[in-house]
N, C-alpha and C positions, 0 to 999 in steps of 0.2 A: 504494500500500500504506500503510495507516494505521499510525501509530506506537503502540507499546504504551502502555496507560494506566499512570499512576503507582501505586506501592504505597501502601497506607494503613496508617499506624502506629496500633496500638490500645493504649489505656491503660485500666486498671481502678482503681477506688477502693475502699479499705477504711476504713470509719469505725471506728477502733479505740478511740475514747472519745467517746460520743455524748450530745448534748443537755444538756451541763452548763455552757454558756457564760453568763457574767454580763454580757456586753456588750449594747448595744441596737441592733445592726445590724438595720434594719427589713426586710431581705430574707432573714433567716436563721432557719430553724426550730430551729437549735441553741440559740438564746437561751432561757434559762429565763423571761425576762420575758413572753413571748407565749403560753406554755402550749400550744404546738402539739402536736397528737396524733401524737407520734413515739415511737419506741423510745429510751429513755434508759438508759445503762449506763456503768459506770466502765470500767476497763482490761480490754479483751478478752483472753481466754486466748491466749497466744502460739502454742500448738499449733494453735488454730483459725485464727489469722492465717496461719500457714504453709500449712495445708490450703487456705485460700481463695486464697492466692497460687498454689498448684499448679493450682487450678481455673482461675484467670484465665489462667495461662500456657497451659493446655490449650485455652483458647478463643481463643488467638492474641495475648494481650496481651504487649507488650514492656515497657510501663511499668506500674508498680504503686505506687500512692500510699497512704501510711499517714497518715491524717488524724485529728487530735485536736481536739475542741471546746475553745474557750477563746481568750482574747486572745493568749496566747503561751506560750512554754516556761518551765518552772521545773525545778528539779533532778530531781524525781520523774518528770516527763514526759520529760525528756531521756533519763534512764536507761531508761525503758520503751521509748521509740522505738528507742534504740540496741540494746537486747536483742532487740526484735522484728526489727530490720533484720539483725542477725547471724544470727538463727535462719532467716530467709527466705533469706539469701544462702548459708547452709550446705546448703540442700536444693533450691533452685530456681536453675538455671543460666541465664545470659544474660538476666537480668531487670534493667531499669533501675529502680532503687529510688528512689522519690520520697518525701520527707517534706513534710507540709503541717500545720504546727503553730503558725501565727500568728507574731507578732513574735519575733525571735530575735537574740541577740547574736553577735558573731564567735566568741567562745569556745564557745558552745553549738553553733553550726554546724560548727565544726572538730571537735567531739566526735562529732557525727553522721556527718561525713565519715569519720572514723577508724573508725567502726563499721559501715560498709557503705552509707551513704546516698550516692547518686550525684547527686541533683538535689533542689532545694528549691523548693516551690511557695508563692508568696505573691502573691496577686492585689491589684492596686491598686483593683479593683472599679468605680470610676467616676472622674470628673474630680475634681481637687483642689477646684474651686469647688463642686461639687454634694455632695461627700462629707459635709459637716456636715448636710445635709438627710436623710441616711440613717443616720448614726451620730454620736453625740455623746460616746461614752465613750472614744474614742481618735482620734487625728488621722491624716489621710491621710499626713502627713509621716513618721509612724512606719512605715507600710507601705513607703513608698519607701526609707527608710533600711534596713529589713530586706532589701529586694531588693539594695541596694548591698552590704550585709554578705555576702549569699550569693555574689556575684561576687568579693568581695575574698578569700574563703577558698578559692576554686577549685572550688566546687560549681557545677553547671549550674543556671541560673536558669529557672524556669517561672513566668511572670507574665502575667495577663490581667485579665478583668473581666466584669461583668454588664451587659447591655443591656436596656432596657425597663422601668426602674424609675422612670420619670417624668422622666428627664433630657432635655435638649435635644440637637439635632444637634450644637451647638457643644460640649456636654459629651462627646459620643461622640468627636468629633474630638480633643478635648483628651486624653481617656483613651488613645486609640490613639497619639497623639504621645508621651505620657508613657511608655507601654509601650515604644515604639520607642527612646526615649532610653536605656533600660536594656539594649537589645540582648539580650533573653532567648533562650535556646536553644529554648524552646517557649512557646507562648502559647495558653491555653484561652479560647475565646469562649463565654460563657454567656448564655442568654436567660432573662429572669426567669420563674420558674414560680410563679404566685400560690398562696398558701395562705390559707384563711379566717382563720387565727389572726394573720397578719402585718398590720402597718399599711399596707403597700403592697398595695392591693386588686386592682389590675389592671395588666397590662403594656401599655406604649405602644410596641409595635414590630410591624411587619408583615413579611411574607416578603421583599418587595423591599428593605426597609431592612436586614434581616439579610444579604442577599446583598451589598449595597453595603458593609457593615461588613467582611465577609470579604475582599472585593476590596481595600479600602483597607488592611486589616491586612497582606495579602500584599505590597502595593506598598511599604509602610513597612518591613516586616521583612526583605524580601529572599527570594530563592527557596530558600535553603539552610536555613531554619529550620522547625521543626514548628509548624504552625498548626492548632489542634485545636478542633473544634466539640464542645461539652460539654453542660452542663445546659440543658434546654429545647429541644434540637434536635428532639425528637419532636413538640413542639407546633407548631413553625413549618415544619418540612421534611417532615412526614409524607407519604410518597409522592413527594416531590420532592427526595430526598437527593442526586440528581445535581447539583443546584445548589450544594450545599456544596462539592463537589470541583471542579466547573467554575469556581467563583469563587476557588479558591486553597487551600482546606483540604486538608491531607494527613494528618490525624490525627483520631481521635474517641475519646470515652469509651464503653466498652461496659459492660453490666451496670447495676447500680443506682447511684444517686448517693448523696449523704450520707444523706439522710433520705427521698428520693423514689425510688420504684421506676422503673427504666428499662426498656429494651427487652431481651428475651431475646437472649443472645449469638448463638444459632443464627439468629434472625431477622435480625440485623445481618449475619451471614455470608452469608445468602441474598440480602440486599439488595446487598452488595458483588459477589457472583457475578453477579447479574442485571445490574448496571451495568458489569460487565467489569473490576472492580478486584481486585487481589490484596492479601492481607494481608502487610504488611512482616514480614520475618523477621530483620531486622537494625536496630539503632538508628541506623545511618548514614542520614542524610536526603538524601544527594546522589544 
């Protein structure tokens, strides 16, 4: 008699301030430097954020991430994210609320925690060595320090990176080791999605390499953490999503990404049903 397959944790993203970033990250359409053809707007209406949170929860999401464009937090942004978090928590039960707002101080992170944020997402993106090749306006060390700040104030840490931006295998290994050194509660693995406006024109990763990355991440992070396949999964795993989960992933992003349309939530549910996986109904990963 075969053992039951694991449950899959679902997370949804809400881009609540879009396309206003002044940094030069070569992988990101949110930067104003590259004039990517995306929807750009200032602070999204909080009522709309709550409605979209309800829709995400109805689609099975347990994680809900409030993302703002820009290098990091300032007073206005902290206040807005806090008010949005309080509004969501007041109307949507049992939702793990994640903030993703760039570099952040301990004081800012404490404020978000006090107002309903459960977890903070800040990705290392790539290895420390390669980072200067894809971003010159802030240092990799600032990212790592923010992740340390997250842990120091008692928020759950979500930290991962992007693969396929021209980095070497050694860079990929260094990134995974750096992530593991932070012992995050969840780790999103993204695979570069080219956009004609961006300086990085093509991705240098194949399916077998993505599978190997997931396996290594699981081995480094341990069995009790969330390992999430996020942006770009539909490009590499289309029709072979079973490989994501068989390699160690136990979570994925549903719906749209920050500025890129994703797969319909109903299609993902059909995929999970077809593969024999259940959608997780609790944030407990054990």
